C-alpha positions in Angstrom: -35.0 13.6 12.4 -33.8 16.7 11.3 -30.4 18.3 12.7 -30.1 21.8 13.3 -26.6 22.9 12.5 -26.7 26.2 14.8 -27.7 26.4 18.4 -27.0 28.5 21.3 -23.9 27.4 23.4 -25.8 26.5 26.5 -27.4 23.9 24.5 -24.3 22.5 22.8 -22.6 19.5 24.5 -19.7 19.0 22.3 -16.3 18.9 24.0 -13.5 19.6 21.7 -10.2 19.0 22.4 -7.3 21.9 22.1 -4.7 19.7 20.4 -4.5 15.9 19.1 -1.7 13.5 18.6 0.1 14.1 15.1 2.6 11.4 15.3 2.3 8.9 12.3 4.5 6.2 14.3 1.1 4.2 15.1 0.3 4.0 11.3 3.8 2.6 10.4 3.8 0.4 13.2 0.1 -1.2 12.2 1.4 -1.3 8.5 4.5 -3.2 9.2 3.5 -5.4 12.0 2.4 -8.4 9.3 5.9 -7.9 7.6 7.7 -8.1 11.1 5.7 -11.1 12.1 6.7 -13.0 8.7 10.0 -11.9 9.2 10.4 -13.0 12.8 9.0 -16.2 11.8 11.8 -16.8 9.0 14.3 -15.9 11.4 13.1 -18.3 13.8 13.2 -21.1 11.3 16.8 -20.0 10.1 18.0 -20.1 13.7 16.5 -23.3 14.6 18.0 -24.8 11.6 21.5 -23.4 12.3 21.8 -24.4 16.1 24.3 -27.1 16.0 23.6 -30.4 18.0 19.8 -30.0 18.0 17.8 -32.0 15.4 14.3 -30.5 15.1 11.7 -32.0 12.6 9.5 -29.6 10.4 6.6 -29.7 12.8 9.0 -28.1 15.6 10.5 -25.6 13.5 7.1 -24.8 12.3 6.0 -24.3 16.2 9.0 -22.4 16.7 8.0 -20.0 13.9 4.4 -19.5 15.2 5.8 -18.6 18.5 8.1 -16.0 17.3 5.2 -14.6 14.9 2.8 -14.7 17.9 5.5 -12.6 20.1 5.6 -10.1 17.2 2.2 -9.8 16.8 1.7 -9.4 20.8 4.2 -6.8 21.1 2.9 -4.5 18.4 -0.6 -5.1 19.6 0.4 -4.1 23.0 2.4 -1.1 21.6 -0.7 -0.1 19.4 -3.0 -0.3 22.8 -0.7 2.0 24.6 -0.5 4.7 22.0 -4.3 4.6 21.7 -4.5 5.0 25.6 -2.0 8.0 25.0 -4.2 9.5 22.3 -7.2 9.5 24.4 -5.5 11.1 27.4 -4.3 13.8 25.0 -8.0 14.4 23.6 -9.1 14.5 27.2 -6.4 17.1 28.1 -4.7 14.9 30.7 -1.3 14.2 28.6 0.7 16.2 26.3 1.1 15.0 22.9 4.3 13.7 21.6 3.9 15.6 18.2 1.2 18.2 18.7 -1.4 18.8 15.9 -4.3 21.3 15.6 -7.4 19.7 16.8 -10.3 19.4 13.9 -13.1 21.8 14.2 -16.1 20.1 15.7 -19.5 19.9 13.7 -22.1 21.5 15.8 -25.5 19.9 15.3 -28.5 19.5 17.6 -31.5 17.5 17.0 -34.9 19.3 16.3 -37.6 17.9 18.3 
């Protein structure tokens, strides 16, 4: 298949958004989520050991750590999922960008049959 880089506008079906989301917060959340999950587990273990009058064995402490880490991962996953939905709506022009950025130029190609 050969691609033609120029074609009449009537043959082009590329819809280009006028703006994109330029916020870096999603990248920071994705980067630091594993760190937050480990820290949440460590804090949970420390809290479980410091509660007076409660005697937890090692398996119960580990289970508490797993629950805390899973909660941190779930919260980050839901937040990133919502961010993706917001970015989709911005790309479709149905929502305003939090930090607007210029849309990239679309490559106009059409297959030659």
